[in-house]
C-alpha positions in Angstrom: 84.9 287.3 -5.5 82.7 288.1 -8.6 83.9 288.8 -12.1 82.0 289.6 -15.3 81.6 285.9 -16.0 82.0 284.0 -12.8 82.3 284.1 -9.0 84.4 282.1 -6.5 85.0 282.0 -2.8 88.1 283.3 -1.0 88.6 281.6 2.3 90.8 283.5 4.8 91.6 282.2 8.2 93.7 279.8 10.2 93.6 276.0 10.1 91.9 275.6 6.7 93.2 272.1 6.0 89.9 270.4 6.7 87.9 272.8 4.6 90.3 272.3 1.6 90.3 268.5 2.2 86.5 268.4 2.0 86.5 270.4 -1.2 89.1 268.0 -2.7 87.0 265.0 -1.6 83.9 266.6 -3.2 85.7 267.1 -6.5 86.9 263.5 -6.4 83.4 262.2 -5.8 82.3 263.9 -8.9 85.0 262.0 -10.9 87.5 264.9 -11.2 91.2 264.0 -11.4 93.3 266.4 -9.4 97.0 267.2 -9.5 99.1 269.5 -7.2 101.9 271.9 -8.2 104.1 273.3 -5.5 107.8 274.1 -5.0 110.4 272.1 -3.1 110.8 274.4 -0.2 107.0 274.7 0.4 106.6 270.9 0.3 109.4 270.5 2.8 108.1 273.3 5.1 104.5 272.2 5.2 104.4 268.3 5.4 101.4 268.3 7.7 99.3 270.5 5.4 100.0 268.2 2.4 99.3 265.1 4.4 96.0 266.4 5.8 94.6 268.5 2.9 96.1 267.0 -0.2 96.7 263.3 0.7 97.3 260.8 -2.0 97.3 263.4 -4.8 100.1 263.5 -7.4 102.5 266.4 -6.7 104.9 268.2 -8.9 107.7 270.0 -7.0 109.1 272.8 -9.1 112.4 274.5 -8.2 112.0 277.3 -5.7 112.2 280.9 -7.0 111.3 283.2 -9.8 113.3 281.2 -12.4 110.4 278.6 -12.3 108.2 281.1 -14.1 109.8 279.9 -17.4 109.0 278.2 -20.6 110.9 275.1 -19.5 109.0 274.7 -16.3 105.7 275.6 -18.0 106.3 272.6 -20.4 107.2 270.4 -17.5 103.9 271.3 -15.7 101.9 270.4 -18.8 103.7 267.1 -19.1 102.8 266.5 -15.4 99.2 267.2 -16.1 99.3 264.7 -19.0 101.0 262.1 -16.8 98.4 262.7 -14.0 95.6 262.0 -16.5 93.9 265.4 -16.2 91.1 265.6 -18.7 88.7 268.6 -19.2 87.1 267.8 -15.9 90.4 267.9 -14.1 91.5 270.3 -11.4 95.0 271.7 -10.8 95.9 272.9 -7.3 98.6 275.5 -6.9 100.3 275.4 -3.4 102.9 278.1 -3.0 103.8 281.7 -3.6 103.1 283.9 -6.5 105.5 282.0 -8.8 103.7 278.7 -8.3 100.3 280.4 -8.6 101.1 282.2 -11.8 102.8 279.1 -13.3 100.0 276.7 -12.4 97.3 279.1 -13.4 98.8 279.6 -16.8 99.3 275.9 -17.3 95.7 275.3 -16.2 94.5 278.0 -18.7 96.5 276.3 -21.5 95.9 272.6 -20.8 93.1 271.3 -23.0 92.3 275.0 -23.6 91.4 275.5 -20.0 90.8 273.4 -16.9 89.8 274.4 -13.4 92.3 275.3 -10.7 92.5 276.2 -7.0 94.8 278.7 -5.5 96.4 277.8 -2.1 98.8 280.8 -1.5 101.5 280.2 1.1 103.2 283.6 1.1 101.8 286.9 2.3 102.4 288.5 -1.1 100.5 285.8 -2.9 97.6 285.9 -0.4 97.0 289.7 -0.8 97.8 290.0 -4.4 98.7 287.4 -7.0 96.3 284.6 -6.0 93.3 286.9 -6.4 92.1 288.3 -9.7 93.0 285.7 -12.3 96.2 287.0 -13.8 98.5 284.1 -14.6 101.8 283.9 -16.6 105.5 283.3 -17.0 108.6 285.4 -17.7 110.7 285.4 -20.8 114.0 287.1 -21.4 112.3 290.2 -22.8 110.4 290.8 -19.5 108.3 289.7 -16.6 104.8 288.3 -17.1 104.8 289.0 -20.9 103.3 285.5 -21.6 100.1 284.6 -19.8 96.3 284.5 -19.6 93.4 285.7 -17.6 92.1 282.6 -15.9 90.1 282.7 -12.7 90.5 280.0 -10.0 87.4 278.2 -8.7 88.4 278.9 -5.1 91.2 280.5 -3.0 92.3 279.1 0.4 94.4 281.5 2.4 95.5 279.7 5.5 97.4 282.2 7.6 99.0 279.4 9.7 101.1 278.5 6.7 102.9 281.8 7.1 104.7 280.5 10.2 107.4 278.9 8.1 107.8 282.0 5.9 111.3 283.7 6.3 111.1 287.2 7.6 112.5 288.6 4.3 109.6 287.0 2.4 107.0 288.3 5.0 108.4 291.8 4.5 108.2 291.4 0.7 104.5 290.5 1.1 103.9 293.6 3.2 105.0 295.7 0.3 101.9 294.7 -1.6 99.8 295.3 1.5 101.2 298.8 1.8 100.5 299.3 -1.9 96.8 299.0 -1.3 96.9 301.6 1.3 98.8 303.9 -1.1 96.4 303.6 -4.0 93.0 303.0 -2.4 93.0 302.8 1.4 94.5 305.8 3.3 93.3 304.4 6.6 95.2 301.2 6.1 98.4 303.1 5.2 98.1 305.3 8.3 97.6 302.3 10.5 100.7 300.5 9.1 102.6 303.8 9.3 101.8 304.2 13.0 102.3 300.5 13.9 104.2 298.3 11.4 102.9 294.8 10.9 106.0 292.5 10.9 104.8 289.2 12.4 102.5 286.5 11.1 101.0 286.1 14.6 99.9 289.8 14.7 96.1 289.7 15.4 95.5 292.4 12.8 96.7 290.2 10.0 93.4 288.4 9.2 91.6 291.7 8.8 94.4 293.3 6.8 94.4 290.4 4.4 90.7 290.5 4.0 90.8 294.2 3.5 93.4 293.9 0.7 91.5 291.1 -1.0 88.3 293.1 -1.0 90.1 296.2 -2.4 91.6 294.1 -5.2 88.3 292.3 -5.9 86.6 295.7 -6.2 89.2 297.0 -8.7 89.3 293.7 -10.7 85.5 293.5 -10.9 85.3 296.9 -12.6 88.1 296.1 -15.1 88.9 292.4 -15.1 91.1 292.4 -18.2 92.7 295.8 -17.7 91.1 297.4 -20.8 90.0 300.7 -19.2 91.6 303.7 -21.0 92.4 305.2 -17.7 92.5 304.0 -14.1 90.9 300.6 -13.7 92.9 297.5 -13.0 96.1 299.3 -14.1 96.0 301.2 -10.8 97.2 297.9 -9.1 100.5 298.4 -11.0 101.5 301.3 -8.8 105.3 301.2 -8.6 105.4 298.1 -10.8 106.6 299.7 -14.0 109.7 300.7 -12.0 109.9 297.5 -10.0 109.6 295.1 -12.9 112.4 296.9 -14.6 114.6 296.4 -11.5 113.8 292.7 -11.5 114.6 292.3 -15.2 117.9 294.2 -15.2 119.2 292.9 -11.8 118.3 289.3 -12.8 115.2 287.5 -11.6 115.7 286.4 -8.0 118.2 289.0 -7.1 115.4 291.1 -5.6 112.2 289.5 -4.2 109.2 290.9 -6.0 108.1 292.9 -3.0 111.6 294.4 -2.6 111.8 295.6 -6.2 108.4 297.2 -6.0 109.2 298.8 -2.7 111.9 300.8 -4.6 109.3 301.3 -7.3 106.8 302.8 -4.8 109.4 305.4 -3.8 110.0 306.1 -7.5 106.2 306.4 -8.1 106.0 308.8 -5.1 108.8 310.9 -6.5 107.1 311.0 -9.9 103.8 312.0 -8.2 105.6 314.8 -6.4 107.1 316.1 -9.6 103.7 316.5 -11.2 102.4 318.3 -8.1 100.0 315.6 -6.8 101.7 315.1 -3.4 104.3 316.9 -1.2 107.9 315.9 -0.4 106.7 315.1 3.1 104.4 312.4 1.5 107.4 310.9 -0.3 109.2 310.7 3.0 106.2 309.0 4.5 106.3 306.3 1.8 110.0 305.8 2.4 109.6 305.6 6.1 106.7 303.1 5.8 108.9 300.8 3.6 111.9 301.1 5.9 109.7 300.3 8.9 108.7 297.0 7.2 112.4 296.1 6.4 112.0 297.0 2.7 114.5 298.8 0.5 114.0 302.3 -0.8 117.0 302.5 -3.1 118.8 300.2 -5.4 121.2 297.8 -3.6 123.8 298.3 -6.2 124.0 300.4 -9.4 122.0 299.4 -12.4 122.2 300.9 -15.9 119.7 303.6 -16.7 119.8 302.5 -20.4 119.0 298.9 -19.5 116.2 300.0 -17.1 114.6 302.1 -19.8 114.8 299.2 -22.2 113.1 297.0 -19.7 110.4 299.6 -19.1 109.8 299.9 -22.8 109.0 296.2 -23.0 106.6 296.3 -20.0 103.2 294.8 -20.7 101.5 298.1 -19.7 103.0 300.1 -22.6 100.2 301.6 -24.7 100.8 302.9 -28.3 104.5 302.9 -27.7 104.2 305.0 -24.6 105.1 303.8 -21.1 102.1 304.0 -18.8 102.7 305.0 -15.2 100.6 305.1 -12.0 100.8 308.1 -9.8 99.3 309.0 -6.4 97.0 311.9 -6.5 97.2 311.7 -2.7 98.1 308.9 -0.2 95.0 306.6 -0.7 94.1 307.7 -4.3 95.9 306.8 -7.5 95.5 307.5 -11.2 97.2 306.4 -14.5 99.4 308.8 -16.4 100.5 308.4 -19.9 102.2 311.7 -20.8 105.3 311.4 -18.5 108.5 313.2 -19.4 111.1 310.4 -19.5 113.8 312.9 -18.5 112.1 313.1 -15.2 112.1 309.3 -14.9 115.8 309.3 -15.8 116.4 311.8 -12.9 114.4 309.6 -10.5 116.3 306.5 -11.5 119.6 308.3 -10.8 118.3 309.4 -7.4 117.6 305.8 -6.6 121.1 304.7 -7.5 121.1 304.0 -11.3 124.1 305.0 -13.4 125.1 305.4 -17.1 
């Protein structure tokens, strides 16, 4: 992947332990100190991977789940870097899902004003989305990902064999981000998944699908790395996320997996797109059916307050000049940003999805 300032490789395949181990050995031979951040469930699920690719390295095991993207865990990670002797030539290695990647990346961006780090995503969601592009951060009470930095890794290792231990619910959550790329930029991908859902890590199509997603994201990020474009640009990757992040915030982080919350958000975005005349009701139904075929929700599981949802949306990091910025589909496979959205329409959509006063 190439950005305005740097480029780095993204390795996608199966059985990448030896490749990662060689990279680690090369860094060590140069005198770099290396420390690994993971979560407890990942460490327990992948003992062979740690023993072969990350042997003899200090490892911090954070608690599993979204709650680890916190100020407290961020401080603990910095203390771990200090205890591991990481200097400005040091390298942090993030082994886990999006939570670990975001946490480690932000800690690496902050430690000594920035050290190198490597992404080793172990969930489908992090492979196709959060590990690529350099967005890092943590959550605070006011909202998701409001504190963070743009900090690109030096390499990404996406070993699809590590998905074998991933619970089916987590795999489905990852497929939400896969489908997103079809909705906003790759109609052919959407139609393929619509015709034949991808629900198993052993599916022979997975390697190509992950590569396709990473390439789409790389193309978007390269054109607008820090999301500064006045319209379109990197913000397009937030399709459904203004709604989805509000659901996560109001329901409580961890109640919905990220992919589950944005799945509901995709339906909301499709409804919004239909209201403004971009797509037909049949397209909204196609989005809903695609989510359901991948075991993803299309409505709120239990009622949430519309007032609280709007408050969360108002604190979203995509707000511009006090106005909530949405992403709509001009068609399946093409997206655009939209700033002049009637919030009464958004209120109606929330209620259709199960929100209440």
